C-alpha positions as CSV (number, residue, x, y, z in Angstrom):
1,Q,2.1,-14.1,57.7
2,V,2.2,-14.8,54.1
3,Q,3.3,-18.1,52.5
4,L,4.6,-18.1,48.9
5,V,4.9,-21.0,46.5
6,E,7.0,-20.5,43.4
7,S,6.8,-22.5,40.1
8,G,8.1,-22.3,36.4
9,G,11.9,-22.6,36.7
10,G,13.9,-24.9,34.5
11,L,16.5,-25.4,31.9
12,V,16.3,-23.3,28.7
13,Q,18.6,-22.5,25.9
14,P,19.9,-19.0,25.3
15,G,17.3,-16.8,23.6
16,G,14.5,-19.0,25.1
17,S,11.7,-18.0,27.4
18,L,10.4,-18.9,30.8
19,R,7.6,-17.8,33.0
20,L,7.7,-17.8,36.7
21,S,4.7,-17.9,39.1
22,C,4.5,-17.1,42.6
23,A,1.2,-17.7,44.5
24,A,0.6,-16.2,48.0
25,S,-1.5,-17.4,50.7
26,G,-2.3,-16.5,54.2
27,S,-2.6,-12.7,55.2
28,I,-2.7,-11.6,51.6
29,F,-4.7,-8.6,52.4
30,S,-1.6,-6.9,53.7
31,I,0.6,-7.5,50.6
32,Y,1.8,-4.3,49.2
33,V,4.7,-5.0,46.9
34,M,5.4,-8.3,45.0
35,G,8.8,-8.9,43.5
36,W,11.4,-11.2,42.1
37,Y,15.0,-11.4,43.2
38,R,17.8,-13.8,42.1
39,Q,21.1,-15.0,43.4
40,A,23.7,-16.6,41.3
41,P,26.5,-18.8,42.6
42,G,29.1,-16.5,44.5
43,K,27.0,-13.5,44.1
44,E,24.6,-11.4,46.3
45,R,21.0,-11.6,45.9
46,E,19.7,-8.9,43.6
47,L,16.4,-7.3,42.8
48,V,15.0,-8.5,39.3
49,A,11.7,-6.7,39.3
50,R,8.9,-5.5,41.6
51,I,5.4,-4.4,41.2
52,S,3.3,-2.5,43.7
53,S,-0.3,-3.0,44.4
54,G,-1.2,-0.1,42.1
55,G,0.7,-1.6,39.3
56,S,4.0,0.6,39.3
57,T,7.0,-1.5,38.3
58,N,10.7,-1.4,38.7
59,Y,13.3,-3.4,36.8
60,A,17.0,-4.1,37.2
61,D,18.8,-2.5,34.2
62,S,20.0,-5.9,33.2
63,V,16.5,-7.2,32.3
64,K,14.8,-4.1,31.1
65,G,13.1,-4.9,27.7
66,R,13.4,-8.6,28.3
67,F,11.5,-9.4,31.5
68,T,7.9,-8.3,32.3
69,I,6.4,-8.5,35.8
70,S,2.7,-8.6,36.4
71,R,0.3,-9.5,39.1
72,D,-3.2,-10.9,39.3
73,N,-4.6,-9.5,42.7
74,T,-7.7,-11.9,42.4
75,K,-5.4,-14.7,42.6
76,S,-2.6,-13.3,44.9
77,T,-0.2,-14.2,42.3
78,V,2.8,-12.6,40.7
79,Y,4.4,-13.6,37.4
80,L,7.7,-12.9,35.7
81,Q,7.8,-13.5,32.0
82,M,11.5,-13.7,30.9
83,N,12.3,-13.5,27.2
84,R,15.6,-13.6,25.3
85,L,17.2,-15.3,28.3
86,K,21.1,-15.2,28.5
87,P,23.5,-17.4,30.3
88,E,24.1,-14.6,32.8
89,D,20.5,-14.8,33.7
90,T,21.2,-18.3,35.4
91,A,20.3,-18.0,39.0
92,V,17.9,-19.1,41.8
93,Y,15.0,-16.7,41.5
94,Y,13.1,-15.9,44.6
95,C,9.7,-14.4,45.2
96,H,9.3,-11.7,47.7
97,V,6.2,-9.9,49.0
98,A,6.5,-6.7,51.3
99,M,3.5,-6.0,53.5
100,T,1.9,-2.9,54.8
101,T,3.0,-4.0,58.3
102,G,6.6,-3.5,57.3
103,L,7.4,-7.3,57.3
104,G,8.3,-9.4,54.3
105,S,8.2,-12.9,53.1
106,W,10.3,-15.0,50.8
107,G,9.6,-18.0,48.7
108,Q,11.8,-21.1,48.7
109,G,13.5,-20.3,45.4
110,T,13.3,-21.8,42.0
111,Q,16.4,-22.6,39.8
112,V,16.6,-21.0,36.3
113,T,19.4,-22.3,34.2
114,V,20.1,-20.8,30.7
115,S,22.6,-23.0,28.8
116,S,23.0,-24.7,25.4
């Protein structure tokens, strides 16, 4: 079992930046993919970005060129650097890890609000 603790959300003006962090603990040896999802009010949860243990990344089209995902395997932590934020990026952002066992874990979520 893996526990996830997210941090870094908040209120930012359009065009601003935020960095989200997600630290994993527990059975971290089994983590394969680490990623970020988001859910805006009235919408389904969607993938934002994910990164494999080997460093391969995937991004949603809406964030390509603005967001960067990275991970520090020594700290079992995944980061999401968000630049040039837009009001439509407003959502609760969730960290997710997929494990080699086929199981996954979710973080508690962190609110990101982009507003002037």
